[in-house]
N, C-alpha and C positions, 0 to 999 in steps of 0.2 A: 286576312281580310284587309282590303285597301282602306286608306284614310277616307272618311266620309265628310270631312269638313270643307272640301272644295265644292264649287258649284257643279251639280250634275256629275258626280264622279262615277267611274265604272268600278264595281266591286266584283272581284273574282272569288268564287267559292269552290272549294273542293271537298267539303265534308258537311254533313247535316248539322253538326253542333254550331259551326260558324254561320250557317244559314239561319238557324233559329236565333242566334245572337243578333244578326243583321235585322231580322224581322222585328224583334222586340225593340231594338234601338229605333228603327223607323216608325214603329207604332207610337213610341213615346214622343217622338218629334213630329208625328203625323206627316212623314215624308213618303212620297210614292216610290214604289219599287217597280221598275219597268224592264220587261224582257219581251220584245216583239219578235225575236228570232232573226235569222240571216235572210231567209228567202221570203219572209212575211213582214218585213219592216214597214211596208207601205199599206198593210191591211188595217182597216179600221180608222178610228179618229186618232189624231196625234196625242202624244202623252202630255201631261201637265208641264208647265214651264220649269218647275223645280222637281227633280226626281233623282233617284239613284238607279243607274243602269246595272242590272244583274247579269253576270256571265258565269255559268257553271262549267266546271271541269269534272272529269271522272273517268272511270274505266269499268270493265266488266268485273262484277263482284264475285259471281259464282255461276258456273255452267253445270247444270244438272243434266249431263249428257244422256243418261238412260231415260230420263223423264222428258226429254225434248223440251227443256225449259232453261231460260237464262235470266239471271238477275243482274242488272247493271245500273250505274249511276246515270241520272238524266243528262249529265254533261258529256257522256260518252258519244263520240261521233258514230254515225251509222257505218262508216268505213271501218272503224276499229272493231265494231261489233261483228261485222261480217268476216273480218280477218280472223277474229278469235274463234268463230264457229266453223269456218271452212275446213280446218284440218280434221274436224270430227264429222265431216260430210253433212253439216247442217247449215241453215241460213235463216235469216228473218225475211219472210216474203213480203217486204214493204218496199214500194217503189219510192225511194228517197235518195238524194245525192249523198255521196260519201262524207261531205263536210258538214252536213246538218247533224245536230245533236238529237239524241233520243227524246229529250225534252221538247224540242220544237216539233218533232214528229207527233208526239202525244198531244201537245197543245192544239194542233191543227188537224188532228185525225187524218193524217196524210195517207193516201192510198192511190193506186194506179191500176194498170191492166191486170196485175197479179191478183187483184181482189176477187176476180171471177172464180179462181180455183182455191184461194187461200183465205179469203176474208180480209177485212180492213184492220187497221190498227186497233180500233175499238174491240174487235172480235178476237184479237190475238193477246190482248192484255189479260193477265190473270190477277195481278195485284199491283199496288203502287203505294208510295209514301210521299206525303206532301206536308207543307207547313201552312197553317191557317193564319188569319189576320191577328190572332192573339199570340202567335208564336208557339202554338201547340203542334207537336209532331204527330201527324195523323197516319195511321196504317189502315189500308183497306184492301180486301181481297187476300190472295196468298199464292201458293204454288199449284193449286188444283182448281178445276172448274167448278166443283160442287161445294165450295166452302163459303158461298155468298148467300145470305138470307136477307130479305127485305130490299130496300133501295140499293142498287148497285152503284156505289160511289166511284169505284174504280173506272167503270165505263163512262160515268157522267163526266169525270175530269178530262176524258179524252175529247178534244174539240172545244174545250172551255176557254181557249185563247189566253190562258194564263191568268184569268181574272179571279179564280177562286182560291188560288194559292200556288206557289211554286212547287212543282213535282221535282223531287230530288232522287228518286229511285223507282224502278219499275221491274216487274217480273212478267215475262212474255213467253208464249209458246214458240218454239222453233220448229222447223220442218226439215226433213231429209232432202238433200240436194238430188234432184232427179238425174238419172244417168244420161238423159238426152233431152234436148229441146229442139222442136221443129218450128221455124218461123215461116208463116205463109202471108204473102201480100196479095190482096185481091183488089181489083178495080170494081167500083159499084157505080152504075149509071145514075141511080136515083136513091138517095138515102131514105126517102119516105118508105120504100119497100121493106127496109130493114125492120121498121116498127112492127110489121105484120108477120114477118117470117122468123124473127129472133126467138119468140117464146117457144115455138115448136122446135126450132133448131137446137136450143139448149137442152132438150130432152133426148137428143140423139147422140150417137157415137161421134158425130162431127162437132160436138160442143167444144169450144176452145177453152183452154185454161187461162188465157189472157186475150183481151180484145180491145183494140183502139180503132177509131175512125178519124181520119185526117183529111183535110181539104188542102190540096196543093195546086200548083199551076196546071198540072195535067189532069185535074179532076179530084174525085173522091177515092180514097183507098181505105181498105180494112186491113189491119195487121192482126193476125192470129198468132197465138203461141200454144203449142201442145207440149206437155211435160210428162215424163215417165220413162219407162223402159223403151228401148228401140222398137220392140214389137208393138207395144201399146200405142206409141206415137204413129207408127205406120198404119195401124188399124184406123185411127182417127183421121189421118190424112186421106186414106182410101175412101172412108165414109164421106168426107167433105167433097172429094172429087166426084163421087157418085151423085151426090145431091145437086151439084152445080151443073151437071149435064142437062138438066131440065130448067135451068134458070138463066135466061138470057141477060138478066140485069147484073150478073156477077161473073167475073172471070179471074182465074188465078194468074198472077203476073210472075211471081217468083216463089220458089221453095228453098229453104236453107236448113241444113242440119248442123247443129253445133252444141257446144256445152252451154250450161246455164249462164255462166258469167258473160259470155259473148252476147247472148240474147239480152241480158240486162243492160249491157253497155249500149246496145242498139236502142233499147227503150229510153235510156237516159238521154241519148242524143236527140231523140224525137221531142222530148219535153224541154230541152235546154232553152228554147226561146222564152219560156215563162220566166226565167231569171234574167234574161238579156233585154227584153223589150219593155218599152215604157208603159204600155197598157196591157193589163191582164185582168180579166173578169171571169169568175167561176159561176156557172149557171147550173142550177139543179132543177130538173123537170121530171115528171113521171117517166120511167124508162120507156113506156110505150109511145112517148111523144119525142124521143130523142132525135130521130131522123128528120121529122118534120121541123123541129126547132132549129136544127142545123141548117136545113134548107132555107128556112125563113131568114136566118141571119145572113147567109151567103147571098141570097137573092135581094135582100132589102138594104144592104149596105152599099153606099154610093161608090166608094173606091174599093172594089172587090179585090184588087191585086195586093192591097196592104193589109187585108184582114186574114188573120190566122184562125183556124178552128181545129180543135183537138177534142174528141169526145170519147167517153167510156159508155157505150150504149147500154150495156147490161145494167148500169147503175144510174142512168139518166144524168150523168155529169158531163158538162161541156165547158171547156176553156176557150175563150175567145179574146182577141186583142191583136197586138202587133206593135209596130213602131208608129203609133198613131199620135197626132198632136191633140191638143185640148178640144178643138172643135170636132174632130173625128171621134174622140172618146165620148163626148156628149151625145153625138148622133148615134153611136153604138149603144149607149145606155138607154136612150129613148126607144131604139129598136128592140132591145132585149126586154124592157119592161112591157112593151106591147105584145111581145111573143109569149112571155111567161104568164101574164095575168089571166088569160082564159083557161090555163091548165093548172094553175095553182103552184107555179114554180117560185124559186128563190134565186137571188143573185148577190154575189159578194165581190167587190172590187179588191183584188190583191195588189195591183199597182195602178195608180192614176197618174197620167203625165202632168208635167208642170202646167199650171193654168186651169186644171180640171179638178182641183180639190173641192170645188163646190158640189161635185157629184156625191150623192149620199152613198156611203160605203156599203150599206146593207139595205135591201128592199126585197119584198114588202115587209112590214113588221111581222115578227114571228109570233105565232099563237101562244107559245110557251114562255113569252117574255115575262109575264107576272111571276111565274114560278122561278125563273132565273133571277129576277130581282130579289125575291125572298131568300133564295139560297146565297146570293151575294151578300146580303145584309147579315146573314147568319155566319157565314164563313169569314167574311172580311168586312166587319162593321165600319171600319174607318176608311174603307176604299183605298187600301194601300197598293193592291196588285193591278198593274195595267189599268188604272182607273180611267173610265170613260172610253176605253177602246171600243167596247160594244155597249156595256151597261153603264149608264150615267147615274150620278148621284140623284136621289129622289127630288132634290130641290133645284136641279139644273136640267137643261135639255142639251143633248149632244149636238 
């Protein structure tokens, strides 16, 4: 463990005993422990002036190959996890860059187009271990789906932004690598139509295993992924082609057949802007309103050429932003708030450009905020972990 006597030191941890020691030391000194992650460093309110920055390292602890389960340290990178599983023809179906740690993926419940077929991080978690604000080593869940009774703390910790305690180990379900992936790019004239056709579409053989909608200079595109055997993928593609013959709003632009790693590389390339651009906001709306919300953002933003939009229609998730300045970011925020208010949506700024820090990171207030506050006080009574990132101390306002 690194020396913690200097101002805002970085402490690197590679085992749970040292993490417990750090937490107990910081509890006695009432010093905050901060871990905002690599890709989410700009999300939420800034950390307190005095803190210790936590960096975890680790590796795969055990791979239960026959059970399709893996146990790994939270400091393991996603690239290392996939590299370990690949020789056994397995993978973690989570859309995350190779350099991100499993802990960051868990803290932010990261998911992408693969969620359609495989579920989100929250649904893949079987169990995890974390340290609470008193330095206690907490074990929740396990290696099987049916061993949780009562409140499922393992799933609660997923997406908690690291505020309830540092996760240092997790057990997740893995999946067999499909023998083939077919990628299909479609042009769509009006995203509004997607809202009405998607529910029925998902009940047919044409239902994709992955789906993304992107706005580019040439208009709107849908990117589908079909996964499985060569025969099953061809059946799904044929079903899609049959359905599109009667739909003038949708046309197939390209079809490509390749192995899963190549498909995942293409998906990673499409989301790369979210780590490169100054402004990124994540919007959640009811899935039935995704197309209309995307259209409202595209049509309502003054400088349409600078606005990027990437959506996961099945889940009502939209990423918007780009290389925007502070004035443009504020205009986008106002447009988003007006778009989501009528449908009960939420929005979270992942990155705000310089000069736009006055934009509220989270809006509107979440209905479960009182419950989250109570759990924070129970698990972290001295507000050691990422304090104020989302949940403020009772006596202060964020």
